[in-house]
DOLUMDO-753723 format. One record per residue: residue in three letters; y, z, x of N, C-alpha, C, O, CB in turn. Coordinates in steps of 0.001 Angstrom, whole numbers, plus 524288, in hexadecimal, padded with zeros to 5 digits. Glycine has a CB too. Layout:
<atoms>
ATOM   residu     n.v     n.w     n.u    ca.v    ca.w    ca.u     c.v     c.w     c.u     o.v     o.w     o.u    cb.v    cb.w    cb.u
ATOM      ALA       Y       Z       X       Y       Z       X       Y       Z       X       Y       Z       X       Y       Z       X
...
</atoms>
This chain:
<atoms>
ATOM   residu     n.v     n.w     n.u    ca.v    ca.w    ca.u     c.v     c.w     c.u     o.v     o.w     o.u    cb.v    cb.w    cb.u
ATOM      MET   C6A12   A6AB2   54C97   C6CB3   A6F88   54B7A   C7262   A6F33   54D6D   C7369   A6DA1   551DB   C69C3   A742C   54E06
ATOM      GLU   C75F9   A70B4   54A0A   C7B8B   A703F   54B3A   C7D86   A754A   54DB1   C7C7A   A7988   54BAF   C7EB2   A6EF5   5463E
ATOM      GLU   C8060   A74DE   55208   C828D   A797B   55493   C882E   A7A34   552D8   C8B14   A7669   55241   C8235   A7904   55A96
ATOM      SER   C89B5   A7F16   5520A   C8F32   A8009   550C5   C9238   A80B7   555DD   C9025   A82A3   559C1   C8FD4   A84F3   54D29
ATOM      VAL   C9718   A7F1E   555C1   C9A69   A7F8B   55A52   C9E06   A842C   5597E   CA173   A83FF   55620   C9D8B   A7A6A   55B4D
ATOM      PRO   C9D4D   A884F   55C87   CA090   A8CF1   55BBF   CA64E   A8BD8   55CE3   CA79C   A88D4   56066   C9EA6   A9164   55F30
ATOM      GLY   CA9B1   A8E59   559DE   CAF47   A8DEF   55ABE   CB1DD   A8929   55862   CB6A9   A88D2   5586B   CB049   A8DFC   56055
ATOM      ILE   CAEE7   A857B   55658   CB130   A80CA   55415   CB32F   A81DB   54E96   CB782   A8040   54D3A   CAD32   A7C58   55402
ATOM      PHE   CB025   A847E   54B7C   CB1A0   A857B   54612   CAF68   A8AB2   54457   CAAC2   A8BC0   544F6   CAFB4   A810B   54273
ATOM      GLU   CB2C3   A8DE9   54230   CB0FB   A92D9   54010   CB2C0   A9321   53A6C   CB763   A929C   53945   CB316   A978F   54348
ATOM      LEU   CAF1A   A93F0   536F9   CB047   A943A   53172   CB445   A9887   53064   CB392   A9CF8   53219   CAB4A   A952C   52E4B
ATOM      GLY   CB86B   A973A   52D9C   CBC43   A9B19   52BFE   CC08C   A9C36   52FE3   CC3C0   A9FAB   52EEF   CB99B   A9FF7   52ACE
ATOM      THR   CC0C2   A9972   5343B   CC4DA   A9A8A   5380D   CC7FC   A95B5   5398A   CCA98   A95AF   53D95   CC27E   A9CE5   53CE0
ATOM      ASP   CC7C5   A91AA   53660   CCA51   A8CC9   537E3   CCFF3   A8C21   5360A   CD281   A885B   53791   CC73B   A8867   535E5
ATOM      GLY   CD1EA   A8F9B   532E2   CD73A   A8F05   530F5   CDB0E   A9242   53412   CD9A2   A94A3   53800   CD784   A9081   52B47
ATOM      PRO   CDFE5   A925B   53252   CE3DE   A9569   5350A   CE2C1   A9B41   534A2   CE0C3   A9D1C   530AB   CE948   A9432   532D6
ATOM      THR   CE40F   A9E1F   538C1   CE36F   AA3C9   538A5   CE8AE   AA68B   53826   CE8E6   AAB31   536F0   CE09D   AA5A5   53D8C
ATOM      VAL   CECE7   AA3AA   53917   CF228   AA5CE   53880   CF582   AA1A3   535D2   CF5EE   A9D3C   537B5   CF48E   AA778   53DF3
ATOM      ILE   CF7E4   AA316   53163   CFAE5   A9F62   52E3C   D006E   AA17D   52D78   D0131   AA627   52C94   CF830   A9E67   528DD
ATOM      VAL   D043E   A9E06   52DD1   D09A6   A9F59   52C82   D0B25   A9C3B   527B0   D0A3E   A9783   52772   D0D79   A9E32   5312E
ATOM      ALA   D0D70   A9EDE   523D8   D0F5B   A9C43   51F1F   D153D   A9D18   51EC0   D171E   AA183   51EF9   D0C89   A9E5F   51A1F
ATOM      GLY   D181F   A98D1   51E2E   D1DC0   A992C   51D62   D1EE1   A99E1   5179D   D1D0F   A96D1   51463   D208F   A9448   51F85
ATOM      VAL   D21E3   A9DEA   51647   D2336   A9EF0   510CF   D291E   A9FAA   51046   D2BAE   AA1E4   513AD   D2041   AA3D6   50EC1
ATOM      ASP   D2B36   A9DB7   50BDF   D30CE   A9E75   50AF0   D3209   A9F94   50536   D3697   A9FC9   503B1   D33CB   A99AA   50CB4
ATOM      GLY   D2E03   AA04B   50214   D2ED5   AA192   4FC92   D2EB3   A9CE5   4F8F9   D2E95   A9D95   4F437   D33E6   AA446   4FBF0
ATOM      THR   D2EB7   A9816   4FB15   D2E64   A937C   4F7C4   D28D5   A92F0   4F5AE   D252B   A9539   4F7CC   D300E   A8E84   4FACC
ATOM      ASP   D2842   A8FE3   4F183   D2310   A8F1B   4EF3E   D1F3D   A8CEA   4F337   D1AC6   A8EAE   4F381   D2363   A8B79   4EA8C
ATOM      THR   D20F4   A890A   4F650   D1D53   A86B2   4FA11   D1BD0   A8A8C   4FE57   D175F   A8A7C   5002E   D1FBD   A81D0   4FC80
ATOM      SER   D1F6F   A8DE2   4FFF0   D1E0F   A91AB   50406   D1A69   A95DB   501E2   D1713   A97D5   504BA   D2303   A9438   5064D
ATOM      LEU   D1B00   A9739   4FCEC   D1772   A9B0C   4FA8F   D11FC   A98BE   4F9FA   D0E15   A9B7B   4FAA3   D1987   A9CD8   4F532
ATOM      ARG   D11BB   A93A7   4F8BA   D0C9C   A9110   4F890   D0A3D   A90D2   4FE08   D0584   A9179   4FEAC   D0D1A   A8B7E   4F63F
ATOM      ALA   D0D7F   A8FE3   501EF   D0BA1   A8FCF   50758   D098A   A952D   508E6   D0584   A9590   50B81   D100C   A8E1E   50B19
ATOM      ALA   D0C46   A994E   5074D   D0A75   A9E9E   50881   D053D   A9FB4   505D0   D01BC   AA204   50827   D0E92   AA2B7   506CD
ATOM      ALA   D04BA   A9E0C   500EC   CFFCE   A9ECF   4FE17   CFB63   A9BDC   500CF   CF715   A9DEC   50161   D0055   A9CF9   4F859
ATOM      TYR   CFC6E   A9715   50279   CF888   A9402   50549   CF704   A96BF   50A60   CF266   A9728   50BA7   CFA9F   A8E74   5066B
ATOM      ALA   CFAF8   A98A2   50D49   CF9FA   A9B3D   5124A   CF6DB   AA045   51183   CF36B   AA179   514A6   CFF28   A9C72   51516
ATOM      ILE   CF802   AA334   50D64   CF510   AA7FB   50C48   CEF62   AA6A7   50B1E   CEBD6   AA941   50D10   CF782   AAAFC   507A7
ATOM      GLY   CEE80   AA29C   507F4   CE92B   AA0F8   506C0   CE64B   A9F1D   50B9C   CE1B5   AA059   50C5D   CE938   A9CA8   502AB
ATOM      LEU   CE8FE   A9C28   50EE5   CE6A9   A9A46   513C2   CE553   A9ED8   51756   CE119   A9F07   5199F   CEA61   A9674   5168D
ATOM      ALA   CE8F1   AA283   517CD   CE801   AA720   51B17   CE35E   AAA4A   51902   CE02E   AAC3B   51C0A   CECF6   AAA9A   51B55
ATOM      ARG   CE306   AAACA   513E1   CDEA5   AADB1   51185   CD97D   AAB03   512BB   CD5C3   AAD8A   5146B   CDF5D   AAE30   50B8A
ATOM      ARG   CD944   AA5EC   511E1   CD468   AA30B   512CD   CD2D7   AA2FE   5188D   CCE34   AA341   519CE   CD4F4   A9D7A   510DB
ATOM      GLN   CD6A6   AA2A8   51C06   CD597   AA24A   5219A   CD53B   AA791   5244F   CD382   AA7EF   528C9   CD9B9   A9F19   5242A
ATOM      GLY   CD6E3   AABAC   5218B   CD72D   AB0C5   52418   CDB73   AB0C7   5283E   CDAF4   AB353   52C4A   CD1E0   AB236   5268D
ATOM      ALA   CDFA8   AADE6   52730   CE3D9   AAD25   52B02   CE838   AB119   52A56   CE8DC   AB373   52631   CE60B   AA7AA   52A96
ATOM      ARG   CEB2A   AB1C3   52E75   CEFF5   AB4D9   52E65   CF43F   AB169   52C1C   CF471   AACBD   52D3A   CF172   AB6DE   53406
ATOM      LEU   CF7B3   AB3AF   528E7   CFBDB   AB0A4   52665   D011E   AB341   52719   D01BC   AB7EC   52622   CFAB6   AAFE8   52095
ATOM      MET   D04E4   AB02B   528CB   D0A4A   AB1FE   52911   D0D9E   AAE77   5259F   D0D91   AA9B1   52634   D0C58   AB207   52ED4
ATOM      ALA   D107F   AB0D7   5220D   D1442   AADFD   51ED5   D19A5   AAEC8   52148   D1B23   AB329   52297   D1424   AAFE8   518F1
ATOM      VAL   D1C85   AAA85   521E0   D21A3   AAABC   52469   D25CF   AA8D5   520A0   D2591   AA474   51EA7   D21B0   AA76A   5297D
ATOM      TYR   D29A3   AAC33   51FA4   D2E31   AAAB4   51C86   D32C4   AAA30   52041   D340A   AADD6   5231E   D2F61   AAECC   51811
ATOM      VAL   D353C   AA59B   52035   D39B8   AA4B1   52399   D3E92   AA41D   5202D   D3F30   AA046   51D59   D38E2   A9FBF   52718
ATOM      ALA   D41F8   AA800   52083   D46EC   AA7C1   51DA8   D4A7E   AA3FD   52089   D4B0E   AA44E   5254C   D4983   AAD4B   51D21
ATOM      PRO   D4CE5   AA06F   51DA7   D5059   A9CA4   52041   D5522   A9F50   5228D   D5702   AA341   52086   D520F   A985E   51C69
ATOM      VAL   D5709   A9D21   526BE   D5BE0   A9F04   5291A   D6048   A9C30   5265F   D6021   A9769   525D4   D5C04   A9E19   52F34
ATOM      GLY   D643A   A9F14   524A3   D6898   A9D62   52179   D6A5A   A97C5   521B3   D68B3   A94D2   5251E   D6CD3   AA06F   522C4
ATOM      GLY   D6D84   A965B   51E45   D7052   A916E   51E31   D75FB   A92E9   51DA1   D7809   A9601   520AE   D6E6C   A8DA9   519AC
ATOM      LEU   D7880   A90B7   519BF   D7DFC   A921A   518C5   D7E8C   A97CE   5171B   D826E   A9A53   5186A   D804F   A8E87   51490
ATOM      ALA   D7AB9   A99DC   5143F   D7B0F   A9F47   51268   D7B17   AA323   516EB   D7D16   AA77A   5165B   D7687   AA07F   50EC0
ATOM      ALA   D78EC   AA1A5   51B5B   D789D   AA532   51FCB   D7DA4   AA55B   522FA   D7DD0   AA7DA   52715   D7422   AA3A6   52342
ATOM      GLN   D81B1   AA2C0   5212A   D8698   AA2A8   52407   D89CC   AA7A0   52344   D8D90   AA88B   5261D   D89C3   A9DFE   52263
ATOM      THR   D8855   AAAD2   51F74   D8B1D   AAFB6   51E7E   D8746   AB43D   51EB2   D828F   AB381   51E1C   D8DF9   AAF94   51927
ATOM      ALA   D895A   AB8F1   51F8B   D8606   ABD9B   51FAF   D835B   ABE65   51A6B   D7EC7   ABFD9   51A35   D8941   AC27F   52125
ATOM      ALA   D8635   ABD73   5162C   D83E3   ABE09   510F4   D7F7F   ABA18   51028   D7B7D   ABB54   50DCD   D8814   ABD5B   50CAD
ATOM      GLY   D8047   AB561   5121F   D7C41   AB160   511B2   D775E   AB2D5   514B3   D7302   AB219   512CF   D7E51   AAC33   5139F
ATOM      VAL   D7819   AB4E5   5195F   D73AC   AB691   51C99   D70AE   ABAE9   519CF   D6BE1   ABAD3   51998   D758F   AB871   52210
ATOM      ASN   D7386   ABEB3   517AD   D7102   AC30D   514E8   D6E0E   AC127   51019   D69BE   AC2FE   50F06   D7514   AC723   5134D
ATOM      ALA   D7056   ABD81   50D35   D6DC8   ABB6D   5088C   D68CD   AB880   509FF   D64C7   AB926   50773   D7182   AB7D1   5058B
ATOM      LEU   D690D   AB547   50E13   D646F   AB26C   50FD6   D6022   AB626   5119B   D5B89   AB548   5107F   D65DE   AAEB1   51447
ATOM      GLN   D61A4   ABA49   5145A   D5DC9   ABE1B   51638   D5B3E   AC0EE   511A3   D5689   AC1EA   511B2   D605E   AC217   519EE
ATOM      GLU   D5E57   AC23B   50DAE   D5C36   AC4D6   508FF   D5834   AC168   50641   D53FA   AC335   504D5   D60A1   AC63E   5052C
ATOM      VAL   D598E   ABC7F   50588   D55FF   AB8D4   502F4   D5102   AB837   5062D   D4CB4   AB854   50408   D58AA   AB373   50227
ATOM      ALA   D5192   AB793   50B4A   D4D03   AB6F7   50EB6   D4986   ABBC7   50E7C   D44BD   ABB50   50E5F   D4EBE   AB5F4   5145F
ATOM      ASP   D4BE4   AC062   50E6B   D48DC   AC53D   50E18   D45ED   AC59D   508EE   D416A   AC744   508CF   D4C71   AC9FC   50EC0
ATOM      GLU   D487F   AC415   504A9   D45F3   AC431   4FF87   D415A   AC068   4FF50   D3D2F   AC1BE   4FD53   D49E5   AC2DB   4FB37
ATOM      VAL   D421D   ABBB4   5015D   D3DE6   AB7D1   5016A   D395C   AB9D9   504B6   D34D8   AB977   5031B   D3FE3   AB27A   50392
ATOM      ALA   D3A87   ABC03   50950   D3670   ABE0B   50CC5   D336C   AC276   50A2B   D2EA2   AC2AA   50A88   D38D0   ABFF4   511EB
ATOM      THR   D3628   AC5F9   50790   D3397   ACA54   504DD   D3018   AC84C   50086   D2BA7   ACA0E   4FFF7   D37A9   ACE28   502A1
ATOM      ASP   D320C   AC49C   4FD73   D2EF6   AC259   4F938   D2A16   ABF9C   4FB56   D25CE   AC054   4F944   D3249   ABE7E   4F60D
ATOM      LEU   D2ABB   ABC7F   4FF6E   D2641   AB9BB   501BC   D2245   ABD90   503E7   D1D94   ABCE2   5031A   D2813   AB604   50613
ATOM      ARG   D2412   AC18F   506A1   D208A   AC580   508D8   D1D5A   AC813   50483   D189D   AC8B5   50507   D23A9   AC9AE   50BEE
ATOM      GLU   D1FF0   AC98D   50042   D1D31   ACC15   4FBE1   D193F   AC869   4F95B   D14D9   AC9FF   4F83B   D211E   ACDF7   4F7C3
ATOM      ARG   D1AC5   AC385   4F874   D172E   ABFB2   4F61F   D1261   ABED7   4F986   D0DF4   ABEE3   4F7A4   D19F8   ABA7E   4F53D
ATOM      LEU   D1355   ABE0F   4FE96   D0F02   ABD1B   50230   D0B72   AC1DB   502A0   D06AC   AC14D   502D4   D1117   ABBA0   50791
ATOM      ASN   D0DB8   AC67E   502C5   D0A87   ACB3F   502F8   D0719   ACBC4   4FE25   D0286   ACD35   4FE87   D0E01   AD010   50382
ATOM      ARG   D094F   ACA99   4F99F   D065F   ACB03   4F4B4   D01BF   AC735   4F4B2   CFD58   AC8BC   4F382   D09FF   AC9EA   4EFF7
ATOM      VAL   D02BE   AC250   4F601   CFE9B   ABE57   4F5FE   CFA9B   ABF70   4FA44   CF5E8   ABEF2   4F95F   D00F3   AB8D8   4F6B9
ATOM      SER   CFC6A   AC0E5   4FED5   CF8BF   AC1D8   5031F   CF545   AC68C   50205   CF0B5   AC69B   5038A   CFBB6   AC2AC   5083D
ATOM      THR   CF768   ACA81   4FF5F   CF440   ACF07   4FDEC   CF017   ACD7A   4F9F6   CEB95   ACF19   4FA5D   CF7B6   AD366   4FBB4
ATOM      GLU   CF1A8   ACA4F   4F61D   CEDEB   AC888   4F226   CE977   AC571   4F495   CE501   AC5DE   4F2D8   CF0AC   AC535   4EE09
ATOM      LEU   CEA9C   AC25A   4F890   CE6B4   ABEFA   4FAF9   CE42D   AC157   4FFD2   CE086   ABF16   501FD   CE924   AB9DE   4FC5E
ATOM      GLY   CE612   AC5D1   50187   CE3CC   AC85B   50613   CE50B   AC5B0   50B39   CE1D4   AC59F   50ECC   CDE13   AC8A5   50571
ATOM      VAL   CE9BA   AC37D   50B97   CEB67   AC0D2   51061   CF051   AC385   51267   CF42A   AC40F   50F92   CEC6E   ABAD8   50F60
ATOM      ALA   CF028   AC52E   5173F   CF4CE   AC790   51995   CF8AF   AC347   51B05   CF747   ABF68   51D80   CF359   ACAE0   51E7B
ATOM      VAL   CFD8D   AC404   51970   D01AB   AC040   51ABF   D05F7   AC31C   51DA7   D084F   AC6C9   51B9F   D03DF   ABD82   515C0
ATOM      GLU   D06F8   AC166   52267   D0B57   AC373   5255C   D1024   AC061   52397   D0FDF   ABB9B   5230C   D0A6B   AC301   52B78
ATOM      PHE   D1480   AC309   522B1   D1938   AC06D   520C9   D1D89   AC104   524D8   D1E77   AC548   526DB   D1AFA   AC2B7   51B6A
ATOM      ARG   D202A   ABCAF   52604   D2480   ABCC5   529B1   D292D   ABA2B   52718   D28C0   AB5CB   52525   D230C   AB9FB   52EEE
ATOM      ALA   D2D9D   ABCD5   5270D   D327B   ABAA1   524FB   D365E   ABA43   52973   D3777   ABE21   52C17   D34BA   ABE05   52061
ATOM      VAL   D386F   AB599   52A46   D3C1F   AB4A2   52E82   D407E   AB118   52C8F   D4036   AAEFA   52840   D3955   AB22B   5334A
ATOM      ARG   D4484   AB078   52FC2   D48CA   AACD7   52E94   D48D9   AA89E   532B6   D47A8   AA997   53744   D4E2C   AAFB4   52E55
ATOM      GLY   D4A3E   AA3E5   53112   D4AB4   A9FB4   534DF   D48ED   A9A83   532B1   D48BE   A99BC   52DF3   D479F   AA0FC   539AC
ATOM      ASP   D47A1   A9701   5362D   D459C   A91E6   534BB   D3FDC   A927F   5335E   D3CDC   A94BC   53662   D4668   A8DD8   53935
ATOM      ALA   D3E54   A9082   52EDA   D38FE   A914B   52CEE   D34EA   A8F41   530C3   D3111   A91F3   531CD   D384D   A8E9E   527AC
ATOM      VAL   D35A7   A8AA4   532DA   D31C5   A8870   5366D   D315D   A8BB4   53B68   D2D10   A8CDD   53D35   D3328   A82C0   537C9
ATOM      ALA   D35CE   A8D2C   53D9B   D35C8   A9046   54268   D332A   A958E   5418B   D3025   A9756   544D6   D3B5D   A910F   54469
ATOM      GLU   D344B   A980C   53D27   D322A   A9D46   53C2C   D2C65   A9D21   53AB6   D2971   AA095   53C48   D353C   A9FF2   537DD
ATOM      ILE   D2ABE   A9935   537BE   D2526   A98AE   5367B   D222B   A976A   53B7F   D1DE6   A9972   53C60   D2437   A9451   5323B
ATOM      THR   D246C   A9411   53EC4   D2200   A92D1   543C8   D2182   A97B4   54725   D1D66   A98A6   54975   D252C   A8EA0   546AA
ATOM      ARG   D25A5   A9ACB   5476D   D2594   A9FA0   54A8A   D2157   AA356   54887   D1E63   AA58C   54B9D   D2B02   AA25B   54A61
ATOM      ALA   D210A   AA404   54361   D1D13   AA77A   5412A   D1796   AA57E   54258   D1424   AA88A   543C0   D1DD6   AA800   53B41
ATOM      ALA   D16C7   AA060   541C6   D11A2   A9E14   542CC   D101D   A9EB1   54889   D0B94   A9FB6   549C3   D1198   A9845   54145
ATOM      GLU   D13DD   A9E13   54BFD   D12C3   A9EC4   55193   D11BC   AA478   552D5   D0E46   AA5AE   555F1   D1750   A9CBA   554E5
ATOM      ASP   D14C1   AA808   5506A   D1414   AADA7   55160   D0E8F   AAF82   5501A   D0C44   AB293   55304   D1802   AB0C3   54E2C
ATOM      ILE   D0C71   AADA1   54BB9   D0743   AAF86   54A28   D02ED   AABA6   54B7B   CFE69   AAC5C   549FF   D0731   AB0A7   54454
ATOM      ARG   D0467   AA78B   54E4F   D00A2   AA38B   55002   CFDBD   AA12E   54B57   CF8F0   AA134   54B17   CFCAC   AA5EA   553E5
ATOM      ALA   D00C2   A9F2F   547BA   CFEA5   A9CEE   542E6   CFB53   A9820   543FE   CFC41   A952C   547AC   D0311   A9B85   53F2B
ATOM      ASP   CF76C   A9777   540A4   CF41F   A92D0   540CF   CF5F3   A8EBF   53CDB   CF4A3   A8A24   53D51   CEE6B   A9444   53FC6
ATOM      ALA   CF8FA   A9072   538F6   CFAAC   A8CEE   534CB   CFFA1   A8F07   5324D   D00A9   A93B9   53258   CF658   A8C41   530A5
ATOM      VAL   D02B6   A8B67   5301B   D077E   A8CC2   52D4F   D072F   A8A4B   527E7   D0585   A85D1   52750   D0C80   A8AE1   53057
ATOM      VAL   D08D1   A8D4B   523F3   D08D5   A8B60   51E8F   D0E5D   A8C02   51C6E   D10A0   A903D   51CB8   D04BC   A8E63   51B10
ATOM      VAL   D1088   A87C6   51A4B   D15BF   A87EC   517EE   D15BC   A84BD   512F0   D1249   A8181   51211   D19F2   A85D6   51BC3
ATOM      GLY   D199D   A85AF   50FAD   D1A46   A829F   50AEF   D1D7A   A7DBF   50C09   D20BA   A7DAB   50F94   D1CDE   A85E4   506A8
ATOM      ALA   D1C87   A79B7   508FC   D1F8E   A74E3   50976   D2515   A75D7   50781   D25E3   A78E6   503E2   D1CF1   A705A   50660
ATOM      SER   D28D4   A7347   509D8   D2E3D   A73C2   5082F   D2F2D   A706D   5035D   D2D32   A6C11   502EC   D31F8   A722D   50C9B
ATOM      ALA   D3236   A728C   4FFC9   D3391   A6FA4   4FB16   D390F   A6D49   4FB83   D3AD7   A6AA6   4F7E9   D3334   A7333   4F647
ATOM      ARG   D3BAF   A6E35   4FFCE   D410A   A6C53   5007E   D412A   A66A6   50242   D3E74   A6525   505EE   D43ED   A6FB8   5046D
ATOM      ALA   D444E   A638E   4FFA3   D44AF   A5DFC   500E9   D46EE   A5D1C   50658   D4547   A5979   50906   D480A   A5B2C   4FCE1
ATOM      GLY   D4A9B   A604B   5080C   D4D13   A5FA0   50D24   D4957   A6024   511AB   D4A5D   A5E26   515EC   D5157   A637A   50DC4
ATOM      HIS   D4506   A62CA   510CC   D4149   A6380   5150E   D3E81   A5E7F   51691   D3C14   A5E30   51AB5   D3D54   A6788   51393
ATOM      ARG   D3EDC   A5A97   51337   D3C93   A5586   514A7   D3F97   A531F   51939   D3D70   A5020   51C4F   D3C96   A51BD   50FE6
ATOM      LEU   D4498   A547E   51997   D47DB   A5251   51DBE   D479E   A558D   522BC   D46F9   A5366   526FC   D4D77   A51E9   51BE8
ATOM      VAL   D4822   A5ABA   52241   D486B   A5E0A   526E7   D4339   A6087   52849   D42AC   A62A1   52C93   D4C6F   A623C   5261F
ATOM      GLY   D3F76   A605E   524DC   D3A5A   A629A   525F6   D39C5   A6811   523D2   D3D01   A6B7B   524D6   D3961   A62A5   52BB8
ATOM      SER   D35BA   A68DF   520E9   D34B4   A6DFF   51EB0   D3245   A7189   522CD   D30D8   A6FCC   5270D   D311E   A6D8F   519E2
ATOM      VAL   D31D3   A767E   52178   D2F3F   A7A3F   524E9   D29B5   A7860   52609   D27F8   A787D   52A85   D2F2F   A7FCC   52270
ATOM      ALA   D26EF   A76AA   52201   D2186   A74E3   522A9   D2130   A7051   52676   D1DE5   A704B   529F7   D1F31   A734F   51D61
ATOM      VAL   D2494   A6C78   525C6   D2480   A67DF   5292D   D25C9   A696C   52EC8   D234F   A6788   53272   D2866   A63B5   52737
ATOM      ARG   D298E   A6CCA   52F76   D2B07   A6E78   534B6   D26A9   A7199   53753   D25E1   A7126   53C0C   D3004   A71B8   53480
ATOM      LEU   D23D2   A74C1   53451   D1F63   A77A7   53682   D1AF5   A73F2   53806   D1880   A7499   53C1B   D1D64   A7BC0   53290
ATOM      VAL   D19F8   A7014   534BA   D15E6   A6C3C   535F9   D1758   A6954   53AF4   D1406   A6876   53E53   D151F   A6853   53164
ATOM      ARG   D1C40   A67D7   53B6B   D1E06   A64F9   54013   D1DA7   A6849   54505   D1CED   A6635   5494B   D23A4   A631F   53F54
ATOM      ALA   D1E29   A6D72   54470   D1DAA   A70E6   548FF   D182E   A706F   54B4E   D1779   A7101   55007   D1ED6   A76AC   5477B
ATOM      GLY   D144F   A6F65   547FD   D0F0B   A6E4B   549CF   D0C4B   A72BB   54C99   D08F1   A71C2   54FE8   D0F34   A69D3   54D45
ATOM      LYS   D0DA1   A7797   54B5B   D0B3F   A7C00   54E0E   D0661   A7E1B   54B59   D02FC   A8062   54DE2   D0F27   A804A   54E98
ATOM      TRP   D0606   A7D5A   5462E   D018E   A7F3B   54327   D00CC   A7B97   53E8B   D0445   A7887   53D3F   D025D   A8500   54148
ATOM      PRO   CFC40   A7BE9   53C10   CFBA5   A7916   53724   CFF6F   A7B86   53327   CFFC7   A804D   532B9   CF5C8   A794D   53520
ATOM      VAL   D0232   A7847   53052   D05DE   A7A23   52C56   D0401   A7831   5270F   D035E   A737E   52644   D0B94   A783E   52D7A
ATOM      THR   D0323   A7BC3   5237D   D01B7   A7A50   51E27   D06A1   A7AAA   51ADD   D0935   A7EB9   51AB6   CFD41   A7DE9   51BEA
ATOM      VAL   D07EB   A765F   51839   D0C8B   A7637   514E0   D0A99   A763D   50F39   D07F2   A729E   50D7F   D1014   A713F   5160E
ATOM      VAL   D0BF7   A7A63   50C67   D0A2B   A7B13   5070A   D0E66   A790C   5034F   D12ED   A7A9F   503AE   D08DE   A80F2   505E7
ATOM      PRO   D0CE7   A758E   4FFB9   D10D8   A7367   4FC13   D1285   A775D   4F7FF   D15C9   A762B   4F4AC   D0EB7   A6E8E   4F957
</atoms>
């Protein structure tokens, strides 16, 4: 007769319970959000979607540039919030949405630490330059704080 060992394995509780998904409006980030929503639904997990608006470049050198960048970031955040709310309502998954400005890796890390995430989901970068300096996904994986799923 085989004895079960309590606390070793419980059916339905082995996956992440808190997930952070990085979204920026690109196709890969939207696929990552869809994957994270499905994972959260299947696992019964809490989900936070994080949009990180980039901090200016040359356009941020003037007041008009700063205002234009802020307008675009606000529009993207509003669009993402509405899309995520629509999909999450259809699937019955609550999605907390956070929009911030800064470095994507630093802000996704901060959000994941704030809510004590078990996993992070991001889209793969399509930019060629990221092969040299490292994409958000690669930098998150290198941080080594949580399992990171990179969705193509």
